[in-house]
Backbone as CSV, one residue per row, in Angstrom:
resi,resn,N_x,N_y,N_z,CA_x,CA_y,CA_z,C_x,C_y,C_z
1,UNK,75.901,193.781,79.184,74.510,193.362,79.371,74.411,191.829,79.415
2,UNK,75.341,191.180,80.190,75.373,189.735,80.223,74.127,189.100,80.800
3,UNK,73.405,189.803,81.675,72.212,189.248,82.303,70.936,189.631,81.563
4,UNK,71.071,190.291,80.430,69.903,190.747,79.678,70.037,190.383,78.209
5,UNK,68.935,190.427,77.507,68.923,190.287,76.063,67.922,191.271,75.496
6,UNK,68.066,191.552,74.216,67.139,192.479,73.591,65.772,191.834,73.427
7,UNK,64.742,192.632,73.670,63.381,192.104,73.632,63.036,191.484,72.285
8,UNK,63.551,192.056,71.206,63.120,191.568,69.890,63.693,190.189,69.561
9,UNK,64.693,189.720,70.323,65.220,188.377,70.103,64.767,187.399,71.194
10,UNK,63.941,187.864,72.127,63.421,186.967,73.163,62.548,185.892,72.514
11,UNK,62.503,184.687,73.068,61.686,183.613,72.486,60.224,184.019,72.332
12,UNK,59.614,183.593,71.240,58.198,183.892,71.003,57.310,183.309,72.099
13,UNK,57.773,182.236,72.743,56.964,181.583,73.784,56.732,182.486,74.991
14,UNK,57.558,183.536,75.142,57.362,184.439,76.276,56.122,185.306,76.099
15,UNK,55.757,185.609,74.868,54.561,186.413,74.603,54.626,187.808,75.195
16,UNK,55.775,188.495,75.048,55.959,189.819,75.646,55.878,190.911,74.584
17,UNK,55.605,192.141,75.025,55.646,193.299,74.127,57.097,193.549,73.721
18,UNK,57.323,193.839,72.448,58.691,193.940,71.932,59.256,195.360,71.998
19,UNK,58.397,196.377,72.018,58.881,197.744,71.861,58.703,198.606,73.110
20,UNK,58.442,197.990,74.242,58.277,198.745,75.483,59.619,199.281,75.953
21,UNK,60.615,198.379,76.043,61.980,198.732,76.403,62.926,197.972,75.491
22,UNK,64.189,198.360,75.502,65.157,197.684,74.632,65.537,196.313,75.168
23,UNK,65.805,196.228,76.487,66.320,195.004,77.067,65.318,194.362,78.021
24,UNK,65.535,193.061,78.242,64.757,192.305,79.212,65.671,191.275,79.839
25,UNK,65.386,190.870,81.076,66.211,189.898,81.770,66.163,188.556,81.049
26,UNK,67.288,187.860,81.026,67.309,186.539,80.406,67.396,185.462,81.476
27,UNK,66.918,184.250,81.188,66.911,183.200,82.210,68.320,182.738,82.542
28,UNK,68.532,182.408,83.792,69.806,181.852,84.212,69.845,180.365,83.866
29,UNK,71.049,179.772,83.786,71.134,178.325,83.533,70.365,177.567,84.609
30,UNK,69.641,176.546,84.203,68.849,175.804,85.177,67.727,175.039,84.503
31,UNK,66.544,175.015,85.117,65.443,174.199,84.592,65.014,174.605,83.191
32,UNK,64.540,173.593,82.434,63.981,173.777,81.103,65.061,174.162,80.090
33,UNK,64.645,174.536,78.899,65.601,174.810,77.838,65.705,176.307,77.592
34,UNK,66.176,176.671,76.400,66.386,178.091,76.093,65.087,178.885,76.075
35,UNK,63.939,178.205,75.963,62.652,178.893,75.963,62.122,179.153,77.370
36,UNK,62.877,178.752,78.392,62.437,179.007,79.768,62.235,180.506,79.971
37,UNK,61.151,180.855,80.642,60.820,182.258,80.874,61.245,182.661,82.285
38,UNK,62.019,183.743,82.442,62.422,184.175,83.790,61.199,184.479,84.648
39,UNK,61.285,184.125,85.919,60.152,184.355,86.808,59.842,185.846,86.921
40,UNK,60.844,186.707,86.736,60.612,188.155,86.764,59.690,188.582,85.627
41,UNK,59.840,187.960,84.461,58.976,188.270,83.320,57.556,187.812,83.604
42,UNK,57.428,186.650,84.229,56.092,186.143,84.574,55.398,187.077,85.560
43,UNK,56.105,187.495,86.609,55.523,188.357,87.631,55.122,189.722,87.080
44,UNK,55.994,190.314,86.275,55.777,191.686,85.827,54.973,191.758,84.529
45,UNK,55.420,191.049,83.489,54.829,191.201,82.161,53.579,190.361,81.964
46,UNK,53.515,189.189,82.599,52.370,188.300,82.392,51.263,188.521,83.409
47,UNK,51.627,188.593,84.678,50.617,188.616,85.724,50.362,190.001,86.305
48,UNK,51.256,190.950,86.066,51.079,192.290,86.612,51.155,192.339,88.127
49,UNK,51.859,191.382,88.723,51.989,191.342,90.179,53.137,192.221,90.673
50,UNK,53.951,192.712,89.757,55.029,193.648,90.082,55.123,194.660,88.948
51,UNK,55.464,195.901,89.294,55.571,196.948,88.285,56.974,197.089,87.735
52,UNK,57.958,196.641,88.484,59.345,196.795,88.059,60.197,195.736,88.759
53,UNK,61.503,195.726,88.426,62.387,194.716,88.984,62.573,194.887,90.490
54,UNK,62.473,196.107,90.990,62.592,196.324,92.432,61.495,195.577,93.175
55,UNK,60.274,195.653,92.678,59.162,194.955,93.321,59.290,193.439,93.153
56,UNK,59.807,193.004,92.003,60.047,191.574,91.800,61.009,191.051,92.862
57,UNK,62.119,191.750,93.045,63.120,191.312,94.033,62.558,191.325,95.451
58,UNK,61.679,192.276,95.740,61.076,192.333,97.071,60.181,191.127,97.315
59,UNK,59.387,190.750,96.319,58.520,189.571,96.435,59.356,188.319,96.680
60,UNK,60.431,188.177,95.914,61.265,186.985,96.042,62.056,186.974,97.351
61,UNK,62.491,188.144,97.788,63.248,188.234,99.037,62.411,187.784,100.224
62,UNK,61.114,188.063,100.177,60.208,187.691,101.265,59.741,186.237,101.175
63,UNK,60.263,185.511,100.177,59.874,184.105,99.963,58.371,183.973,99.743
64,UNK,57.814,184.934,99.019,56.379,184.940,98.763,55.988,184.143,97.528
65,UNK,56.974,183.562,96.836,56.683,182.832,95.611,57.377,181.476,95.650
66,UNK,56.600,180.425,95.406,57.098,179.056,95.467,56.980,178.430,94.074
67,UNK,58.074,177.864,93.581,58.067,177.165,92.290,58.336,175.686,92.530
68,UNK,57.389,174.851,92.149,57.526,173.399,92.305,57.909,173.010,93.731
69,UNK,57.278,173.672,94.697,57.457,173.306,96.088,58.651,173.913,96.784
70,UNK,59.415,174.780,96.088,60.600,175.383,96.685,60.564,176.895,96.487
71,UNK,60.940,177.676,97.520,60.951,179.139,97.362,61.915,179.571,96.269
72,UNK,61.501,180.559,95.504,62.356,181.114,94.448,62.968,182.406,94.949
73,UNK,64.285,182.548,94.799,64.972,183.739,95.281,65.614,184.541,94.145
74,UNK,65.653,183.995,92.948,66.390,184.641,91.857,65.435,185.081,90.744
75,UNK,65.398,186.351,90.381,64.476,186.839,89.352,64.726,186.252,87.970
76,UNK,65.925,185.707,87.746,66.229,185.148,86.433,65.938,183.656,86.334
77,UNK,65.453,183.045,87.403,65.165,181.610,87.358,64.112,181.322,86.299
78,UNK,64.355,180.320,85.464,63.449,180.018,84.365,62.309,179.099,84.768
79,UNK,61.146,179.343,84.202,59.997,178.462,84.387,59.545,177.968,83.027
80,UNK,58.849,176.826,83.018,58.401,176.249,81.761,57.145,175.430,81.944
81,UNK,56.806,174.690,80.916,55.538,173.983,80.878,55.399,172.980,82.020
82,UNK,54.222,172.969,82.640,53.801,172.120,83.750,54.434,172.509,85.084
83,UNK,55.177,173.599,85.136,55.651,174.082,86.429,54.476,174.563,87.271
84,UNK,54.593,174.423,88.585,53.577,174.865,89.530,54.107,176.074,90.285
85,UNK,53.367,177.175,90.237,53.757,178.401,90.935,52.710,178.696,92.003
86,UNK,53.180,178.891,93.232,52.274,179.149,94.354,52.603,180.489,94.990
87,UNK,51.549,181.221,95.345,51.657,182.456,96.117,50.867,182.241,97.401
88,UNK,51.476,181.571,98.389,50.732,181.124,99.586,50.022,182.237,100.334
89,UNK,50.617,183.426,100.416,50.003,184.510,101.194,48.700,184.996,100.587
90,UNK,48.552,184.814,99.270,47.311,185.229,98.603,46.400,184.041,98.314
91,UNK,46.895,182.819,98.571,46.089,181.634,98.311,45.864,181.381,96.834
92,UNK,46.804,181.789,95.983,46.665,181.590,94.531,47.706,180.581,94.054
93,UNK,47.278,179.719,93.134,48.140,178.660,92.619,47.966,178.593,91.104
94,UNK,49.067,178.331,90.400,49.035,178.376,88.936,49.847,177.229,88.337
95,UNK,49.427,176.818,87.135,50.195,175.865,86.336,50.528,176.517,84.992
96,UNK,51.759,176.316,84.527,52.181,176.857,83.244,51.920,175.823,82.149
97,UNK,51.198,176.223,81.101,50.920,175.359,79.950,51.364,176.071,78.673
98,UNK,50.907,175.598,77.534,51.163,176.224,76.240,49.836,176.511,75.554
99,UNK,49.771,177.663,74.867,48.553,177.958,74.119,48.715,177.509,72.673
100,UNK,47.742,177.825,71.826,47.740,177.352,70.444,48.843,177.976,69.596
101,UNK,49.442,179.063,70.089,50.539,179.701,69.364,51.901,179.352,69.954
102,UNK,51.922,178.378,70.869,53.172,177.937,71.452,53.710,178.838,72.541
103,UNK,52.887,179.760,73.027,53.325,180.681,74.077,52.977,180.129,75.458
104,UNK,53.744,180.578,76.459,53.438,180.184,77.830,52.054,180.704,78.221
105,UNK,51.304,179.848,78.873,49.930,180.162,79.260,49.759,179.798,80.733
106,UNK,49.214,180.705,81.513,49.062,180.489,82.955,47.622,180.109,83.277
107,UNK,47.462,178.950,83.928,46.144,178.461,84.331,46.067,178.476,85.857
108,UNK,45.037,179.098,86.412,44.880,179.069,87.863,44.275,177.743,88.287
109,UNK,44.827,177.152,89.335,44.366,175.865,89.842,44.100,175.987,91.337
110,UNK,43.513,174.949,91.919,43.271,174.997,93.359,44.467,174.424,94.123
111,UNK,44.419,174.550,95.438,45.558,174.144,96.258,45.825,172.649,96.154
112,UNK,44.771,171.844,96.046,44.953,170.391,95.952,45.701,170.016,94.682
113,UNK,45.334,170.659,93.556,46.009,170.374,92.291,47.458,170.840,92.295
114,UNK,47.768,171.825,93.151,49.123,172.365,93.212,50.061,171.503,94.052
115,UNK,49.572,170.365,94.549,50.412,169.481,95.353,51.213,168.501,94.508
116,UNK,50.991,168.505,93.196,51.723,167.599,92.311,52.099,168.333,91.034
117,UNK,53.093,167.820,90.336,53.454,168.345,89.029,53.766,167.199,88.079
118,UNK,53.563,167.440,86.804,53.759,166.421,85.780,55.033,166.710,85.000
119,UNK,55.815,165.663,84.732,57.034,165.809,83.939,57.155,164.644,82.959
120,UNK,57.773,164.918,81.830,57.989,163.903,80.804,59.380,163.303,80.950
121,UNK,59.471,161.993,80.790,60.767,161.312,80.804,61.352,161.374,79.392
122,UNK,62.516,161.975,79.245,63.130,162.099,77.920,64.247,161.095,77.706
123,UNK,64.739,160.493,78.797,65.834,159.529,78.658,65.981,158.768,79.971
124,UNK,66.681,157.664,79.915,67.021,156.907,81.122,68.500,156.537,81.056
125,UNK,69.169,156.576,82.209,70.569,156.185,82.267,70.790,155.281,83.474
126,UNK,71.818,154.469,83.373,72.191,153.580,84.466,73.308,154.242,85.255
127,UNK,73.122,154.403,86.548,74.104,155.092,87.380,74.752,154.096,88.349
128,UNK,75.681,154.601,89.148,76.431,153.753,90.070,75.500,152.944,90.965
129,UNK,75.854,151.701,91.151,75.043,150.817,91.982,73.953,150.111,91.199
130,UNK,73.948,150.283,89.860,72.945,149.635,89.032,71.571,150.274,89.105
131,UNK,71.512,151.485,89.640,70.225,152.171,89.753,69.866,152.859,88.437
132,UNK,68.566,153.005,88.214,68.061,153.658,87.000,67.753,155.116,87.306
133,UNK,68.287,156.006,86.489,68.015,157.438,86.635,67.115,157.897,85.507
134,UNK,65.994,158.516,85.870,65.092,159.095,84.884,65.534,160.525,84.608
135,UNK,65.807,160.832,83.343,66.179,162.188,82.950,64.921,162.885,82.439
136,UNK,64.506,163.935,83.126,63.216,164.564,82.879,63.339,165.768,81.958
137,UNK,62.232,166.148,81.354,62.238,167.200,80.348,62.665,168.556,80.902
138,UNK,62.421,168.810,82.170,62.778,170.107,82.745,64.245,170.179,83.160
139,UNK,65.004,169.119,82.881,66.425,169.116,83.198,66.769,168.431,84.499
140,UNK,65.779,168.063,85.294,66.035,167.393,86.564,66.150,165.881,86.355
141,UNK,66.661,165.188,87.373,66.838,163.742,87.328,66.185,163.109,88.544
142,UNK,65.861,161.837,88.404,65.145,161.137,89.479,65.550,159.671,89.463
143,UNK,65.901,159.133,90.629,66.199,157.704,90.748,64.887,156.958,90.936
144,UNK,64.665,155.944,90.105,63.422,155.172,90.173,63.694,153.754,89.686
145,UNK,62.657,152.936,89.679,62.841,151.576,89.159,62.689,151.590,87.643
146,UNK,62.845,150.430,87.055,62.905,150.347,85.592,61.538,150.148,84.938
147,UNK,60.459,150.395,85.677,59.122,150.209,85.108,58.695,151.395,84.251
148,UNK,59.394,152.523,84.385,59.030,153.730,83.642,59.861,153.814,82.369
149,UNK,59.209,154.181,81.275,59.858,154.180,79.970,60.035,155.597,79.443
150,UNK,61.000,155.739,78.528,61.187,157.020,77.853,59.902,157.441,77.144
151,UNK,59.567,158.721,77.257,58.370,159.366,76.693,57.128,159.170,77.567
152,UNK,57.221,158.371,78.622,56.140,158.334,79.612,56.134,159.653,80.373
153,UNK,55.056,159.902,81.100,55.006,161.029,82.042,54.816,160.481,83.447
154,UNK,55.436,161.148,84.417,55.230,160.786,85.815,54.714,162.010,86.561
155,UNK,53.923,161.765,87.583,53.388,162.824,88.436,54.155,162.790,89.742
156,UNK,54.783,163.921,90.092,55.619,164.002,91.285,54.917,164.792,92.379
157,UNK,55.048,164.323,93.609,54.482,165.025,94.754,55.328,166.248,95.088
158,UNK,54.666,167.340,95.473,55.352,168.546,95.933,55.207,168.743,97.439
159,UNK,54.605,167.780,98.101,54.466,167.854,99.549,55.832,167.640,100.205
160,UNK,56.073,168.353,101.288,57.384,168.306,101.930,57.738,166.906,102.404
161,UNK,56.762,166.165,102.898,57.053,164.857,103.484,57.415,163.798,102.449
162,UNK,56.972,163.951,101.219,57.342,162.982,100.163,57.663,163.708,98.865
163,UNK,58.499,164.744,98.995,58.844,165.594,97.849,59.504,164.775,96.736
164,UNK,59.029,164.982,95.513,59.530,164.326,94.297,59.262,162.819,94.270
165,UNK,58.366,162.354,95.095,57.955,160.951,95.026,56.956,160.781,93.888
166,UNK,57.115,159.708,93.130,56.192,159.440,92.023,54.859,158.948,92.586
167,UNK,53.787,159.667,92.246,52.461,159.300,92.753,51.516,158.846,91.643
168,UNK,51.915,159.018,90.386,51.102,158.530,89.267,51.997,158.423,88.040
169,UNK,51.480,157.741,87.037,52.295,157.418,85.867,51.389,157.286,84.650
170,UNK,51.705,158.037,83.581,50.927,157.983,82.343,51.820,157.428,81.228
171,UNK,51.620,156.159,80.836,52.482,155.550,79.822,52.263,156.139,78.424
172,UNK,53.328,156.118,77.635,53.290,156.548,76.232,52.781,155.375,75.407
173,UNK,51.450,155.282,75.333,50.818,154.161,74.666,49.642,154.626,73.823
174,UNK,49.341,153.896,72.799,48.156,154.174,71.992,46.905,154.036,72.860
175,UNK,45.982,154.995,72.724,44.758,155.007,73.506,44.803,155.949,74.693
176,UNK,45.998,156.366,75.099,46.123,157.287,76.224,46.075,158.731,75.752
177,UNK,45.861,159.634,76.709,45.695,161.051,76.396,47.035,161.782,76.437
178,UNK,47.210,162.712,75.500,48.452,163.473,75.408,48.152,164.928,75.115
179,UNK,49.076,165.776,75.508,49.005,167.195,75.159,50.140,167.499,74.201
180,UNK,49.833,168.245,73.140,50.846,168.651,72.165,51.419,169.988,72.614
181,UNK,52.746,170.091,72.682,53.378,171.301,73.206,54.245,172.002,72.174
182,UNK,54.107,171.628,70.902,54.868,172.294,69.851,54.209,172.099,68.509
183,UNK,54.655,172.872,67.509,54.079,172.762,66.181,52.739,173.467,66.063
184,UNK,52.071,173.264,64.945,50.831,173.997,64.686,49.648,173.510,65.516
185,UNK,49.802,172.374,66.187,48.724,171.866,67.045,49.032,172.090,68.523
186,UNK,49.930,173.011,68.818,50.323,173.284,70.204,49.109,173.609,71.068
187,UNK,49.108,173.047,72.278,48.029,173.306,73.227,46.853,172.358,73.130
188,UNK,46.822,171.494,72.109,45.693,170.586,71.913,45.878,169.321,72.755
189,UNK,44.810,168.895,73.406,44.798,167.632,74.138,44.028,166.616,73.306
190,UNK,44.630,165.463,73.053,44.009,164.482,72.169,44.422,163.072,72.589
191,UNK,43.720,162.098,72.019,44.022,160.699,72.311,44.932,160.125,71.225
192,UNK,45.975,159.402,71.651,46.896,158.793,70.686,46.195,157.636,69.974
193,UNK,46.119,157.727,68.655,45.513,156.661,67.861,46.571,155.671,67.378
194,UNK,47.725,156.225,66.972,48.779,155.345,66.453,50.137,155.997,66.643
195,UNK,51.120,155.193,67.023,52.512,155.637,67.118,53.262,155.003,65.960
196,UNK,53.790,155.836,65.069,54.445,155.360,63.853,55.958,155.475,64.043
197,UNK,56.618,154.338,64.199,58.065,154.323,64.408,58.761,154.511,63.064
198,UNK,59.634,155.516,63.001,60.349,155.833,61.766,61.806,155.414,61.926
199,UNK,62.342,154.584,61.023,63.740,154.148,61.138,64.711,155.332,61.007
200,UNK,65.856,155.205,61.664,66.874,156.239,61.554,66.705,157.331,62.585
201,UNK,67.300,158.494,62.284,67.316,159.605,63.239,66.100,160.531,63.118
202,UNK,65.228,160.258,62.156,64.024,161.081,61.992,63.066,160.806,63.151
203,UNK,62.443,161.850,63.735,61.533,161.633,64.871,60.361,160.721,64.496
204,UNK,59.932,159.926,65.455,58.739,159.107,65.243,57.514,159.996,65.094
205,UNK,56.534,159.537,64.335,55.300,160.285,64.111,54.201,159.730,65.013
206,UNK,53.328,160.622,65.439,52.218,160.234,66.317,50.917,160.734,65.703
207,UNK,49.979,159.833,65.519,48.655,160.171,64.998,47.696,160.272,66.174
208,UNK,47.005,161.414,66.285,46.127,161.669,67.431,44.720,162.031,66.978
209,UNK,43.756,161.785,67.865,42.364,162.140,67.618,41.916,163.174,68.642
210,UNK,41.477,164.323,68.146,40.910,165.357,69.015,39.438,165.023,69.205
211,UNK,39.101,164.469,70.367,37.750,163.946,70.572,36.709,165.043,70.694
212,UNK,37.117,166.264,71.045,36.141,167.350,71.156,35.682,167.836,69.786
213,UNK,36.565,167.734,68.772,36.209,168.183,67.420,36.027,167.027,66.447
214,UNK,36.476,165.830,66.844,36.348,164.672,65.967,37.367,164.627,64.844
215,UNK,38.392,165.473,64.917,39.397,165.526,63.852,40.644,164.746,64.245
216,UNK,41.409,164.352,63.215,42.669,163.661,63.438,43.808,164.513,62.906
217,UNK,44.959,164.414,63.531,46.128,165.152,63.070,47.385,164.390,63.452
218,UNK,48.508,164.832,62.906,49.778,164.149,63.132,50.816,165.123,63.657
219,UNK,51.683,164.644,64.546,52.791,165.443,65.053,53.963,164.511,65.285
220,UNK,55.045,165.027,65.880,56.195,164.179,66.192,56.225,163.888,67.682
221,UNK,56.893,162.806,68.061,56.846,162.387,69.468,57.504,163.386,70.408
222,UNK,58.417,164.210,69.895,59.050,165.225,70.729,58.037,166.220,71.276
223,UNK,56.952,166.458,70.522,55.947,167.437,70.917,54.839,166.847,71.783
224,UNK,54.910,165.569,72.108,53.827,164.895,72.813,54.199,164.690,74.280
225,UNK,53.300,165.107,75.176,53.456,164.856,76.609,52.213,164.130,77.104
226,UNK,52.402,162.974,77.707,51.269,162.204,78.206,50.657,162.905,79.417
227,UNK,49.327,163.024,79.419,48.648,163.724,80.519,47.544,162.900,81.162
228,UNK,47.275,161.712,80.662,46.233,160.900,81.280,46.003,159.606,80.538
229,UNK,45.243,158.735,81.166,44.891,157.467,80.544,43.518,157.511,79.899
230,UNK,42.696,158.492,80.321,41.358,158.624,79.756,40.895,160.058,79.936
231,UNK,39.878,160.467,79.183,39.436,161.857,79.158,39.117,162.451,80.529
232,UNK,38.375,161.766,81.406,38.040,162.391,82.685,39.250,162.835,83.496
233,UNK,40.406,162.207,83.284,41.604,162.584,84.049,42.115,163.961,83.655
234,UNK,41.698,164.462,82.497,42.199,165.755,82.025,41.744,166.891,82.932
235,UNK,40.544,166.799,83.465,39.982,167.887,84.250,40.879,168.283,85.431
236,UNK,41.514,167.302,86.069,42.326,167.582,87.244,43.589,168.362,86.913
237,UNK,43.976,168.417,85.617,45.186,169.136,85.229,44.891,170.555,84.789
238,UNK,43.636,170.937,84.732,43.312,172.309,84.334,43.587,172.559,82.872
239,UNK,43.581,171.512,82.056,43.861,171.635,80.634,42.547,171.733,79.876
240,UNK,42.492,172.690,78.967,41.278,172.891,78.184,41.404,172.183,76.855
241,UNK,40.442,171.302,76.545,40.473,170.622,75.254,39.970,171.553,74.154
């Protein structure tokens, strides 16, 4: 059962029923981390667009499903937060987010919003020729200039003519808007009030203000993804405060 795992050990972020069947498909190596959800699980268990794996494979074989601007052909391909899923024949477009329990959450968006995707920069490296490579949270890499910093977010175009071109940039700065994607405040969008740098290997702490409720809370920088410079920008991402 190398391509499957038992349902009861599947990541909680998948939000699947545990006792329906013994096994479920596991994600293949690729985008995102171990919590990546196979596209087959999204189609069948989350959206009800397929009743079984045969129908999943038929949808993918016909190139009826596009992930981040590219057709998906493998049912085990993993998807994760801020991925864009398009079903062009039905005119439906979706963005993957996180809910308050840390589970994958699907938000329907319009076609214009589906032309870009947001990714967090987790590291930068210097490659041959003195070029700067941005290492992104979903596991992909991008050559860019040195104006972008670790923990910033960049918005990438999904249009064929300028695919993966940076079209916007949200710096990791106090006063900017962020979404929390882990811990007990998962799914909350708030404004960064203070970034507390902690010496050593302990993660830095981030103090945020939830402007809709007027409350303040703290998390670690690993759980923070920048989503805007000011509140009105949140609406275009389909994120609910």
